[in-house]
C-alpha positions as CSV (number, residue, x, y, z in Angstrom):
1,M,22.1,-8.1,-15.8
2,W,19.2,-5.8,-14.8
3,N,19.8,-2.7,-12.9
4,Q,17.2,0.0,-12.4
5,Q,17.0,2.6,-9.7
6,W,15.2,5.9,-9.0
7,Q,16.0,8.5,-6.4
8,V,13.1,9.4,-4.2
9,H,12.3,13.1,-3.9
10,C,10.0,14.7,-1.3
11,P,6.4,14.7,-2.6
12,A,5.7,18.1,-1.0
13,C,8.7,20.2,-2.1
14,G,10.6,18.0,-4.6
15,I,14.0,18.2,-3.0
16,P,16.1,15.0,-3.2
17,E,17.8,15.3,0.2
18,I,15.8,12.9,2.5
19,E,16.6,10.9,5.6
20,R,14.9,8.2,7.6
21,A,12.7,9.7,10.2
22,K,14.3,9.2,13.6
23,D,11.7,10.0,16.2
24,G,12.6,7.0,18.3
25,G,15.2,4.3,18.1
26,D,17.3,3.3,15.2
27,H,14.9,0.9,13.6
28,E,11.6,2.7,14.3
29,S,11.6,4.3,10.8
30,V,11.1,0.9,9.1
31,A,7.9,-1.1,9.9
32,V,6.9,-4.5,8.4
33,H,3.1,-5.0,8.6
34,P,1.9,-8.6,8.6
35,D,-0.2,-10.0,5.8
36,R,-3.9,-9.5,6.8
37,D,-7.1,-10.0,5.0
38,A,-8.1,-6.4,5.5
39,F,-7.5,-3.4,3.1
40,D,-5.5,-1.6,5.8
41,S,-2.4,-0.6,3.7
42,P,-1.9,3.1,3.0
43,L,-1.8,2.1,-0.6
44,G,-5.4,0.8,-0.4
45,T,-4.2,-2.8,-1.0
46,R,-4.9,-5.9,1.0
47,G,-2.1,-7.8,2.5
48,G,1.3,-7.1,4.2
49,Y,3.5,-4.2,3.4
50,V,6.8,-2.5,4.3
51,R,6.8,1.2,5.3
52,I,9.9,3.4,5.5
53,D,9.2,6.7,7.2
54,L,11.2,9.5,5.7
55,T,11.7,13.3,6.2
56,C,13.2,15.8,3.8
57,G,15.5,18.7,4.8
58,A,12.6,21.1,5.0
59,G,10.8,18.9,7.5
60,H,8.1,17.3,5.4
61,G,7.2,13.8,6.5
62,F,6.2,11.0,4.2
63,A,6.4,7.2,3.8
64,F,7.8,5.0,1.1
65,I,5.5,1.9,0.9
66,I,6.1,-1.4,-0.8
67,G,3.2,-3.9,-0.9
68,N,1.9,-6.9,-2.8
69,H,-1.7,-7.5,-3.9
70,K,-2.8,-10.5,-6.0
71,G,0.6,-10.9,-7.6
72,A,1.2,-7.2,-8.3
73,E,4.0,-5.4,-6.5
74,I,2.9,-1.9,-5.6
75,V,5.2,1.0,-4.7
76,G,4.0,4.3,-3.4
77,V,5.0,7.6,-1.7
78,I,2.4,8.6,0.8
79,A,2.2,11.8,2.9
80,R,2.6,10.8,6.5
81,T,0.0,12.3,8.8
82,D,0.3,9.9,11.8
83,R,3.3,7.8,12.8
84,N,1.0,5.0,14.0
85,E,-0.8,4.5,10.7
């Protein structure tokens, strides 16, 4: 059986204590973007992606992104500058 996991740390300060951003309702911190033909993902890939908005204890905002492009699964931690990206 395969079991691999990593704990995400804040990319700005490195602390491991992070929470889902809760600016609005319970589920607004997780967004699923449809598969499009444009390169509109924050990862620079084409196609759909899942974004989870996170905030560390010091208040730094960032997003954990999971996407797929041409058979490759891409994972990234991106500094969040705008909640509507």
